Each structure stands twice: as structure tokens, then as C-alpha cells.
N, C-alpha and C positions, 0 to 999 in steps of 0.2 A: 504494500500500500504506500501511496505517496505521502510526502510530508504535509502536516496540517491536521485539522480536525476531520474525522471521517468515521464511518461505520461500515461493517462488513457482516453480511448475513449468509450463513451456510446451512443447507439442509443435508443432513447425513443420512445414508441408507439405514435400513432397519438395524437396530441394535438389540441384542437379546436382553430380556429382562434380567435384572440383577443389580448389584451395587458395584460402582466403578469409581476409581480415582481418575478424573479427567485432567489431562495435561496437554499443553501446547508446546511444540518445539520451535524455538526461534533464536535468532541472534540477539544477544542482550547487551550490547554496548553502543555507545555513541548516542546519536540523536534519535532514539527510539521512543515511540509513543507508549504511554501507559493506558491501560484499558479497563473498562468494566465489561464483564461477561454476563450474558443472559442465555439461559437454556430454556427453550419452550416458553419464552416470555417472562421467566422468573430471574431476577437479578441475583447472581451468585455473591456469596459473602466476601470472597477474596478479590482484591484488586490485582490486576496483572501488571507487574512492573518490569519493564524491559530496558529502562534507561540506564545511565551510568551507575546509579546507586542500586541497581537490581541485585538482589541476593538470590541466586539460583544455583542449581546443581546441574552441570552438563547442559546448560541452555534449555532445560525443561522447566516450565512454569506451571504450577498447579492451578487449574481453573477452580476445581472444587470436587468434593465427593458427592455423588448423587446416586439415588436408588430408583430404578425404574421397575414398575410392576407389570408392564406390558412390553412385548417385543414390537417396536415400531420405529418410524423415522423420528428424528428430533431436529429442532431448529436452534442453531447457535448464532448469537449476535454479539459482535465485539464492537465497542464504541469507545472512542478516545475520551479521556478526561484531561490529558495533557497532549498537546500536539506533537507529532513526530512521524517517523516512518516505521514500518513493520516488515521484517523478513521472517516469515513463518512458513513451515513446510509440512506440518502434520499435527493432527489431533490424536492423542493416545488415550485409549480406554482400557485402563489396567484394572482387572477384576479385584475386588476387595472381599476377603472372607468374612 
């Protein structure tokens, strides 16, 4: 995504019901945007920080833990709260026991 304020919405294919730790993989240095994440219209508790002060492990930022009761598509929306660019290449759904 380009520099400035913006939003991005992604509809992901069906995900099996269950509990997941959702992560986004991105480059986390320099003039990067910080984001709010929404899943199916619900704002997640974690703010996604990609800028210079970001504290991440291996460039994975945790979106949130979420539990789905149905196997279905989901809509992710990322919206800036500080302007900047974003270099992201994947969402990860890690099952949680």
C-alpha cells in the first residue's frame, strides 16, 4: 500500500471453525503505517504497529486470537491510524489448542 492514510479490505476463503492466532507478515521498519484491524466488522483489540518502534518477532505481527464457530469466509479490514506504507505478504492462521 502506498504512503498516507488508507484502508484495505480482504475476503479470505473459507476457514475451518476453531480458535486461531491470526498474524500478518510484513516488513516492520522505516516509514510504515500503523493499523487497526477489523475481522467481520469487529475491531480487534491489538493495534498493529509496523513503524520504527515496532516490537515484533521475525516480522510477524499478531492481529488477535479469534474463535470461529462456523466454517466460512471472513472479511479482514486494515485501516491506518498513522500514515505510512505497508509491505505485507501473508495472513497466518495458527491453530490454538
